[in-house]
Residue, then its C-alpha position, 0 to 999 in steps of 0.5 A: m187546467r190540462r186544457k189551458a196547459s195544452g193551449i199554452r203549449q200550442i201557442i208556443a209551438y205556433h210561435i216557433e214554427d211561425n218564426r223558425p227562420i228568425y230564430i235560426f238567424t238570431i241564434v246563429l247571430f248570438l253565437i257568432g257574437i260569442i266567437f267574436g268576443a272570444i277572438i277579442v281576447n286573443s287580440l288583446s295587447l299585453s298591457q291590456r291583459q295585465d291591466l285586466h288581470i290585475y282588476l280581476t285579481q282585486f275582484f277575486g280578493q273582494v270576493a273571497n272576503g265577502q265584500l260584494a254588494d248587498s244582494a238586494a241592491m244587485f238584484s235591483q241593478s241587474f233587474a233594472h238593467y235587463v228590463k231596459y235592455i229588453g225595453l229598448m229592443w221592444v221599442l226598436g221593434l216597433s219601428i222599421i229602422g229599429l230592426p238592424i239595431v236590434l240584432i246589433l244589440l243581440f250580437i253585442k250580448g254575444v260578445v260580452v258572453g264570449f269575451t268574459v268567458g274567453f278571458l277567464v279561461n285564457q288567464l286561469g285555465m280550467s280554474g277560469f272555466l269553473l269560475s265562468f261556469a259558477s258565476i256567469m253561465p247559471q243566469n245566462f242559461i235563463l238570459v240568453p234564451a230570453f234575449i234571443i226570444i225578444a230579439t226574435a219577436s222584435v224582428s218578427f213584428s218589425l217585418k209584419m209592419i213592413r209587410q202591413q205597410f208595403i205588401k198589404r199581405s197581412h189580414e190581422p189587424i196590427f194592433q192584435q199583433f202589437l198586444r201579442y208582442s207586448a205580452l210576449v215581452l212582459c212575460i220575458g220581463a218576469v223570466l228576467a226577475v228570476a235570472s236577476a234573483f239567481e245572479a244576486y242571491v246564488s251566483p256570488n255564493l258559487m263564485r265565493m266557493v270557487v275563488n276559495w277553492m282556487 
């Protein structure tokens, strides 16, 4: 058992070391997306902020009254959405032309997180920060690393295909690399199930507690 755990750690360490420059790039890109999303909040017009604030107030009223969707339905919807997202990244990683689109998808994910948290804090101050920490951050502690790993793996595999096709430096068959790439995506899919369960069964209760306190 210890040997197996040690072997898994070695595989993870090798993967991170082999793709360190790509990891640095994708993390920075995601952080830039968060900053860009926060900037968008400040660029909204007064009428747009009022419309969003009205929608937010109505949503908080539903949360306080326990009128949220069924947890099982929320889990199914969230898991399906995340699986489609990483599935699209996986498919794009199989093609050379899909490489920039993978990076765009990761950037958009950062923009969404930055905009959501930024808007809540902008409109509600400290209460908005507590609300975002209770309802948005917990599952994103799982989702964000998962999306960064998938984006990195997709970019890495796409670059290996480019080297295989044009530079011919790789001695490892592309099919073995494809199997490792696909296995990683499947493992991340299982991790996304945990994040979806947290989002469906735990986050609503945390959100309700914060809203009632507000």
